[in-house]
C-alpha positions in Angstrom: -154.7 -65.0 73.3 -152.5 -67.9 74.4 -149.7 -66.2 72.6 -150.1 -63.1 74.8 -150.4 -65.2 77.8 -147.2 -67.0 77.0 -145.5 -63.7 76.3 -146.7 -62.3 79.6 -145.5 -65.4 81.4 -142.1 -65.1 79.8 -141.8 -61.5 80.7 -142.9 -62.4 84.3 -140.3 -65.1 84.6 -137.7 -62.9 83.1 -138.5 -60.1 85.6 -138.5 -62.6 88.4 -135.1 -63.9 87.4 -133.8 -60.3 87.2 -135.2 -59.5 90.6 -133.7 -62.7 92.1 -130.4 -61.8 90.5 -130.5 -58.2 92.1 -131.5 -59.7 95.4 -128.5 -62.1 95.2 -126.2 -59.3 94.2 -127.4 -57.3 97.2 -126.8 -60.3 99.5 -123.4 -60.8 98.0 -122.5 -57.1 98.5 -123.7 -57.2 102.1 -121.7 -60.4 102.7 -118.7 -58.7 101.2 -119.1 -55.6 103.3 -119.5 -57.8 106.5 -116.3 -59.7 105.5 -114.5 -56.4 105.0 -115.6 -55.1 108.4 -114.5 -58.4 110.0 -111.1 -58.1 108.3 -110.6 -54.5 109.5 -111.6 -55.6 113.0 -109.2 -58.5 112.9 -106.4 -56.3 111.6 -107.0 -53.8 114.4 -107.0 -56.5 117.0 -103.8 -58.0 115.6 -102.3 -54.6 115.6 -103.3 -54.0 119.2 -102.1 -57.4 120.4 -98.8 -56.9 118.5 -98.1 -53.5 120.1 -96.3 -53.4 123.4 -98.7 -53.8 126.5 -96.6 -51.3 128.5 -97.0 -48.7 125.8 -100.7 -49.2 125.7 -100.8 -49.0 129.5 -98.7 -45.7 129.4 -101.1 -44.3 126.7 -104.1 -45.3 128.9 -102.5 -43.5 131.9 -101.8 -40.4 129.8 -105.4 -40.4 128.6 -106.7 -40.8 132.1 -104.5 -38.0 133.4 -105.6 -35.6 130.7 -109.2 -36.4 131.4 -108.7 -35.9 135.1 -107.0 -32.5 134.5 -109.9 -31.5 132.3 -112.4 -32.5 135.0 -110.4 -30.6 137.6 -110.5 -27.5 135.5 -114.2 -27.8 135.0 -114.7 -28.4 138.7 -112.7 -25.2 139.4 -114.8 -23.2 137.0 -118.0 -24.5 138.5 -116.7 -23.8 142.0 -115.9 -20.2 140.9 -119.4 -19.9 139.4 -120.9 -21.2 142.7 -118.9 -18.7 144.7 -120.1 -15.8 142.5 -123.7 -17.0 142.8 -123.3 -17.4 146.6 -121.9 -13.9 146.9 -124.8 -12.5 144.8 -127.3 -14.3 146.9 -125.8 -13.0 150.1 -125.8 -9.5 148.8 -129.4 -9.8 147.7 -130.3 -11.2 151.1 -128.6 -8.3 152.8 -130.4 -5.9 150.6 -133.7 -7.6 151.4 -132.9 -7.4 155.1 -132.2 -3.7 154.7 -135.4 -3.2 152.8 -137.3 -5.2 155.5 -135.7 -3.1 158.2 -136.7 0.1 156.5 -140.2 -1.1 156.0 -140.4 -2.2 159.7 -139.0 1.2 160.7 -141.5 3.0 158.4 -144.3 0.9 159.8 -143.2 1.7 163.4 -142.9 5.4 162.5 -146.4 5.4 161.0 -147.8 3.8 164.2 -146.0 6.4 166.3 -147.4 9.2 164.1 -150.9 7.8 164.3 -150.6 7.4 168.1 -149.3 11.0 168.4 -152.1 12.3 166.3 -154.6 10.4 168.4 -153.1 12.0 171.6 -153.1 15.4 170.0 -156.8 15.0 169.1 -157.6 13.9 172.6 -155.6 16.8 174.1 -157.3 19.3 171.8 -160.7 17.8 172.7 -159.8 18.0 176.4 -158.6 21.6 176.1 -161.7 22.6 174.2 -163.8 21.2 177.0 -161.7 22.9 179.7 -161.8 26.2 177.7 -165.6 26.0 177.5 -165.8 25.2 181.2 -163.4 28.1 182.0 -165.4 30.5 179.8 -168.6 29.4 181.5 -166.9 29.9 184.9 -165.7 33.3 183.9 -169.2 34.2 182.6 -170.8 32.9 185.8 -168.3 34.9 188.0 -168.8 38.0 185.9 -172.5 37.6 186.3 -172.2 37.1 190.1 -169.9 40.1 190.3 -172.2 42.3 188.3 -175.1 41.2 190.5 -173.1 42.0 193.6 -171.6 45.2 192.3 -173.8 46.9 189.7 -172.0 48.7 186.9 -173.7 51.9 187.7 -172.1 51.9 191.2 -168.6 51.5 189.7 -169.3 54.3 187.2 -170.4 56.6 190.0 -167.4 55.7 192.1 -165.1 56.3 189.2 -166.8 59.7 188.4 -166.3 60.7 192.0 -169.9 61.1 192.8 -170.2 58.4 195.4 -167.9 57.3 198.1 -167.3 53.6 197.9 -167.9 53.3 201.6 -171.2 55.1 201.4 -172.7 52.6 199.0 -175.2 50.3 200.5 -174.5 46.7 199.8 
């Protein structure tokens, strides 16, 4: 058993060394990558400082001009879109005002029609009452007339049998 333990310990130590070696290799690779990035950054900085400052200023001005032109174009496009939306909103508002005007006129017309129908109903009711009163008055006058002048008397007068002035009233 001690032999197996010893073998296990040897394998363990061997694996530990391999792991440490891989870890060290990774650290070395990362360090190399960092050094490479640093060299690239230094090279770029050296290149920038070596180039003419006036040329860099001119390049910066050109870049800013192109950006400003692009912004101006975008602004003009947005302004055109705004104007279109504003025109559409105004047209829709006018349409809504027209619809509201039509609805108001329709409502007013409905109120007038209703008022006219009410007046018509009142007039017809009043005329019906007056007609009934008139018919009663005619019937009463007819009745009075018939009482004053019996029908037989008129028939006789018409037939020529009696003289109108001979009739006793």
